[in-house]
Structure formats: C-alpha cells, structure tokens
C-alpha positions in Angstrom: 6.5 -4.2 -7.3 4.1 -5.0 -4.1 1.3 -2.7 -5.1 -1.7 -4.2 -7.2 -1.4 -2.9 -10.9 -4.2 -2.9 -13.4 -3.5 -1.8 -16.9 -6.3 -1.5 -19.2 -6.2 -0.4 -22.8 -8.8 1.0 -25.5 -7.4 1.1 -29.5 -4.4 1.3 -27.8 -1.4 -1.5 -28.2 0.2 -2.4 -24.8 3.5 -3.1 -25.9 6.7 -4.2 -23.9 8.1 -1.0 -23.9 4.8 0.6 -22.5 4.3 -2.1 -20.0 7.8 -1.5 -18.7 7.4 2.3 -19.0 4.6 1.8 -16.6 6.0 -0.1 -14.1 8.8 1.6 -14.0 6.8 4.8 -13.2 4.8 2.5 -10.7 8.1 1.3 -8.9 8.8 5.1 -8.3 5.3 5.9 -6.5 6.1 2.7 -4.5 9.4 4.6 -3.3 7.5 7.8 -2.7 4.6 5.5 -0.7 5.2 2.1 0.3 1.3 1.4 1.7 -0.7 2.1 -1.7 -3.2 -0.1 -2.3 -4.1 -0.4 -6.0 -3.0 1.4 -9.4 -5.1 1.3 -12.3 -3.7 3.0 -15.5 -6.1 3.2 -18.7 -4.8 4.0 -22.0 -7.3 5.2 -24.6 -6.8 6.5 -28.0 -9.7 8.8 -28.9 -9.0 10.5 -32.1 -7.0 8.8 -35.2 -6.4 12.2 -36.9 -6.4 15.1 -34.0 -6.9 18.8 -35.8 -4.6 19.5 -32.5 -3.1 17.8 -29.4 -2.6 14.3 -28.4 -5.1 11.3 -29.7 -4.0 9.8 -26.5 -5.5 9.4 -22.6 -3.9 8.5 -20.0 -6.0 8.3 -16.6 -4.3 7.2 -13.3 -6.1 6.1 -10.2 -4.5 5.5 -6.8 -5.6 4.4 -3.7 -4.1 5.0 -1.0 -5.2 3.7 2.7 -6.6 4.8 5.1 -9.4 6.1 2.2 -7.6 8.5 -0.5 -7.8 7.8 -4.0 -5.8 10.1 -6.0 -6.7 10.7 -9.7 -4.4 12.1 -12.4 -5.7 12.8 -16.0 -3.3 14.0 -18.9 -4.8 14.2 -22.2 -2.4 17.3 -23.9 -4.3 20.0 -26.1 -1.7 21.7 -27.2 -2.6 22.7 -31.2 1.2 23.3 -31.9 2.2 19.5 -31.2 1.1 16.2 -31.4 2.6 14.3 -28.0 2.9 10.1 -28.1 1.5 7.7 -25.8 5.0 7.5 -23.9 4.8 11.5 -23.5 1.2 11.4 -22.7 2.0 8.3 -19.7 5.0 10.5 -18.6 2.6 13.7 -17.7 0.1 12.0 -16.1 2.3 10.1 -14.0 4.2 13.4 -13.2 0.6 14.5 -12.2 -0.4 11.8 -9.9 3.6 11.8 -8.5 3.1 15.5 -7.3 -0.4 14.5 -5.7 1.4 11.6 -3.8 4.0 13.8 -2.5 1.4 16.7 -1.1 -0.4 13.3 0.6 2.3 11.7 2.3 3.5 14.9 3.6 0.2 16.1 5.1 -0.2 12.4 6.5 3.1 12.6 8.4 2.1 16.7 9.4 -0.9 14.8 10.7 1.2 12.3 13.0 3.4 14.6 13.9 0.7 17.3 15.4 -1.4 14.3 16.9 1.6 12.7 18.4 0.4 9.2 17.2 -1.4 8.5 14.1 0.7 5.6 12.0 3.3 4.4 14.4 5.4 1.1 14.6 3.9 -1.6 16.5 5.4 -5.1 17.4 3.6 -8.0 16.8 3.3 -11.8 15.5 1.5 -13.7 12.8 -0.9 -15.2 14.2 -3.5 -16.4 10.8 -2.1 -16.5 7.3 -4.4 -17.4 4.0 -1.8 -17.4 1.6 -4.0 -18.1 -1.1 -6.3 -15.4 -0.5 -2.6 -13.1 -0.1 -4.2 -11.8 3.9 -3.9 -12.8 7.0 -3.9 -11.4 10.8 -1.0 -9.8 13.3 -1.6 -9.9 16.7 -0.1 -7.0 19.3 0.9 -7.1 22.5 -2.1 -5.4 23.8 -4.0 -8.7 22.2 -5.4 -6.6 19.6 -5.8 -8.4 16.0 -5.5 -6.3 12.8 -5.9 -7.2 9.1 -2.5 -7.1 6.6 -2.5 -7.9 3.0 -0.2 -9.2 0.8 0.7 -5.7 -1.0 1.5 -4.4 2.9 4.2 -6.5 3.4 7.6 -4.7 2.6 10.2 -6.1 0.7 8.0 -9.0 -1.6 8.1 -10.9 1.8 5.1 -12.3 2.2 5.6 -15.6 1.3 8.1 -16.1 4.0 5.9 -15.0 6.7 4.5 -17.9 9.0 2.3 -18.0 12.0 4.1 -16.9 14.6 6.6 -14.7 12.5 7.5 -11.4 14.6 6.9 -8.5 12.5 6.9 -4.7 13.0 4.2 -2.5 11.4 2.2 0.8 10.6 -1.4 1.1 11.0 -3.8 2.8 9.1 -7.5 3.3 9.4 -9.1 1.2 6.2 -12.8 0.8 4.9 -13.4 -1.7 7.5 -11.5 -0.5 10.3 -7.7 -0.9 11.3 -5.4 -2.7 8.8 -1.6 -2.6 8.7 0.5 -1.4 6.4 4.2 -1.0 5.8 4.5 -4.9 7.8 8.2 -6.0 7.6 10.0 -9.3 9.1 11.9 -8.5 12.4 12.3 -12.8 13.1 11.4 -15.8 12.5 11.0 -15.1 9.1 9.4 -18.8 8.2 9.6 -20.0 5.0 7.3 -20.3 2.0 3.7 -21.5 2.3 2.1 -23.4 -0.3 -1.3 -23.6 1.6 -3.7 -21.6 3.9 -2.9 -21.6 7.4 -5.4 -20.9 10.3 -3.5 -22.1 13.1 -3.7 -19.1 15.8 -0.6 -19.1 18.2 -0.7 -18.6 21.8 0.4 -15.6 23.1 3.9 -15.5 24.4 4.7 -14.4 27.7 4.1 -11.2 29.0 0.5 -10.5 26.7 -2.4 -9.9 28.2 
C-alpha cells in the first residue's frame, strides 16, 4: 500500500479484522487510481441501542491530484435492519469507489480531448530527501518537478537514487505541477539511509 492512510475511531474498537478489511478496500481503490494522495477513514459509534438502522457511521475522505477531494458517508437507517460495522464500512467504500471511478473516467476523457494533460515523461531524479519522503526530478526540457514517496509505483521510493532514470505523469497540485505514477526505467539505485541534496549534471542533449 502506497497511499497515506489515516484511521480514526470514536467509541469503536479498531480490531485486526477491521484494519484488514480497510486495507483490503484501500488497496482496491489504489488499483483503480494509483495516484491517490491521502485516505482518511473515520469510524464512529453514534448510538448504543438505536431504534432503527445501524449504530455506526463511517466516513471516507480521499484526496486525489490535482485538487480533488472525494467524500463518502455511510449510516444505514433502514428500520428493519441492524447493520454491523463491517457492513457499514463496505457500504462506505462502495460509495467512494463509484465516485473515484467517475473521477478517473472524467480525467481520462479530459486528457484525450485536450490532446495533452497527464502524459508520461522521461526524466532523472536530481534531488532526494528520503527522511522527508519526497524529492525532485528533472525533465529533458530542464523543468524540475516535485514528487512524493506515495507517487512512486510499486513501493520503489527506497530504490531511487540521484541519477535514477524514471518516467512519470504530471498533475497540477496546490503548489504547482507534481509528478504522479513515477516508475523506474533504469539505474534503480540502492536503498538510502539519509537525505541527499546533490544535483547531478544533466546528460548530453539537455538544454
């Protein structure tokens, strides 16, 4: 799992079974969209003995580049049922999954209509801050672009080194362009234990 995940509970015991279910559902979301920035799950018990429906409420907040926030809330109120926490979690994830699928579809259609948008670009890693989970890559056009650990595919952030060749997609973030779907293409490097601030010389052919 690469997405930054935060789980909060209010009057709900966070059991291993609940955590496993949430991780399973978040992994499914990541397969739909591999550039999710953050996922926050709030579990709450709002009644001990409700007259109808479930005593539980589940809220999911997703942050997706460039500046999208998706929210799903589940609190089943059917008077003939008494859904448990697992059922409410599944319902909330079902709702957020539908929203995410629609967002991804819209983004892809927008890319096609513009003839540009998020495109794969070749670049080199030029700066790494492993302890802070981010770095910068430089394109062949000389543009430096920020990327975060969670934007590196296959959990390969720790394999990056200054000079590693990558390809990536670009999305507009709050502070400007940022790299998503970063994938190693050569010079995978080794795991680093401390931050590096060295800027490599651009290869021949760079302006």
